[in-house]
N, C-alpha and C positions, 0 to 999 in steps of 0.2 A: 978403175974401169975407164978406158979411153975409147973414143970413137970420133969419127968426123961427121959433122952435120951433112945430111943429104942435100942435093941441089934444091929440093923442094923447101927444106927448112931454111936454106940460105936466101931463097927468093921471097920468103914471106915478109911483108913490110913490118917495121917496128910499130909499137903502139903510138909512138910520136908521129909516125907518118900518116896515120889515120886521124880523123877528127875526134880526138879523145877529150872528154870532159875532165877538167882538173879539180872537180869537187873532191873534198877530203872525205875518204871513206873511213880510215882509221887514224886516230891521233892518240899517241901515248905521251903522258907527262910524268916524268920521274917514276916510272913503273917498276915495282919491285915484287918479286915472288920468292917466298921462303918456305922451306919444308923442315920437318923434324924440329918443330918449336924454335925455328930461327937458326938452327945450327947449319942448315944447308941453304945457301943464298943462290938461287937459280938465276934471278934477274936482279940487277943492282942499279936501279934508278935510271932506266933507259927512257929516252924521249925520241919520238919520230912521228912522221906523217906518211900515210900511204894514200895515193889519190886514185880516182876512178880510172880504170883502163890500164893501170900499170901492171907490168910483170916484174915482180920483185923476188929475187933469189936471196934467201937467208942462208949464209954459209958459216961454217965453224966446225971444230972438232967435237967429238962426243963430250957432253958435259958443258958445252959453251952456253946453253940456254935457248937454243933455237927451237927445239920442239916444245919446250915450256911456253915460249912466246906464241907459237902457233896455236897451242891449246887455249891460251887466253883470248886470242883473236876469234877463235871458234866458240868461245864461252863454254868450253869444257872444264874450265877451272876459273877461279877468281884471283885477282891480284891481292897481295898482302898489303900493299899501300900504293900510292900514286893513283893516277886515273887513266882509264882507257875509254875512248869515245868511238862510237860507230855512227857516222854521219851526223856528228854533233851531239849525240845523246850518250850519256854515261851508261856503259854496259851493265854496271852494277845496279842501276836503277830500272833495268828492264823488268817488267812484271812477269814475263814468261820467256826464259831463255830458250826453251825447247822450240817455241814458235820462231824465234830468231834463227835458230839453226836449221829448222825445217824449210823456211821460206827464203832466207837470204844467203845461206852458205851451202856450198857443195864441198864435201870432203873426199879426198883421194888419199888412201893409206898405202903404206909399203906392203902390207900383208893382205890386201884385197878386202878381207872381212865379208866375203860372200857366204850366204847361208847354204850349207852343203845339200840340203834336201829340197831346195828351190831351184828351178831352172833359171837360166840367164834372164829370160823374160820376166819371171816372177821376182827375181832379185832387183831388177831395175824398178819395179813397181813399188817396192817397199816404202821409200820415202813419200810416195804419193798418198799413203794412208793418213799422213799428218797434214795434207793439203786440202784445198777446196776442189780439186780435180774430180769430176764425177766418176763414179765407178765404171761407167760405160766407156769413158774416154781413156782410162788408164792403160789398157792393153795396147790400143792403137798408138798412144804416145810412147810407150815403152818400145814398140816395134820401130817407130821412127828414130828413137834415140840409138837403138842397136844398129840401125842402118847408118847412122851418122858416124859410128865407130867401126863400120865394116863387119858387123857380126849378125846381120839379119838371118843368115842361113844357119846360125848356131843357137838360135834363140830357145830351142827346146832342149838344149844340152844342160846337164848339171855341171857344177864347177869341176868335179873330178874328171870330167870328160873334156875339159878345156886345157890348153897350154897356159903357162904363166902369163904370156903376153895377152892371150885371149881373156883370161880372168881379169887382168888389169883393164882391158877395154870394157868389160862389163861394169867394172867398178867406176870407170869414167862416165859411162852412160848413166849409171845410177846417181852419180854426183850431180848430173844435169836434170834430174827428174822433175824438180819443181822450179826450174828456170832461175837458178841463183844468180846474183850479181857478183858474187865473190867465190873464187875457188881457193881452197886451202889444201895444199898437197905436201904430205910428209914423206920424203924419200920415195916418191912414187915408182921409181925404177930400181930400188935397192935390191929386189929379188929377181931381177931380170938380167939376161946376158946382154952383150953390147949391141947386137942387132935389134933385139926387142926394145932395149933402152932408147935407141935412136927413133924407132917407129912410134913408141909411146909418147916421147917428148914432142915429136912432130905433130902427133894427134892433139895433145893437150894445148900446144901453142896455137895450132890452127883453130881449134874450137874457142879458145880464149879470145882470139882476135876477131873471129867471125861474129861472136856474140858480145864483143866489147866488155868482157868481164874483167874484174880485177883478179890477178893471179898472184898468190904468195906461195912460193915453193921452197921448202927446206931441203937442203942437200949438203953433203960434204964434198961433192965432186965439182971441181973448178971448171971442168969442161961443160957441165950442165949450166953452171952459173953464168958462163959466157953468153948464153942465149937470152938472158934476161935483159930488160931495159935498165935495170938498177940492181945493185948488189949491196946487201947489208951484211957485213962481216961481224961475227960475235966471238968473244973470248971471255971466259970466266964471268958470264952474266952481263958483260958490257958490250956496247956497240963500239968497235974499234975502227970501223971504216964504213962509210955510207956514200956511195957514189953512183951516178948514172953511168951506163956503159954504151959504147957505140954499138948499133945493131950489126949483126953478122951479115956480111955481104960477100959476094963471090970475088 
């Protein structure tokens, strides 16, 4: 899939252009993940740091370990060995990983994962059930989030009544429900055409920069990776390249 960044996307400043904190958000040391009793080695002793406000694209072919790594960052799985820290704290020692996911992390998936019997407005409110947001404020917050992704007028529609691009916009609004500091996106445009891909990426990048969130995005598309401030390339469970990128300019 190929597309050209829109003028809006080109003009958005890079994370380095704004006053971004360089606090370490994630730090991996000799991180390994194995499956099938060690016969499948998805991650082979990788080490890296991701800092506050960075937009990091993780690229690689299928089976390179990029989605496994994203799942570890989101505490959807645990490493087989090595260590993974979130803001200086070992993630394996967190007493409640569900609270970490609910309060710190926003997830954006390729397949949207919207509940079909819930409206867009109701889907956006689902993560708030795990938060301290009062029930009376949930709907107004969800409406505001749908406004931010351009879907206020579609808030009472069910997923089947929305296009693929609109469903992903709902999923993005849902990922922001609890004010996360980190966005983890797994091939968020994989099910979209080139026009919707450009629009959704523009939206994700704009929201990340407006809210100064850390964004880690998994993709196999080099055109998408070009938009990141840093690219980590993976192959066979190893990091084979890790480099900052120049921001896209006109």
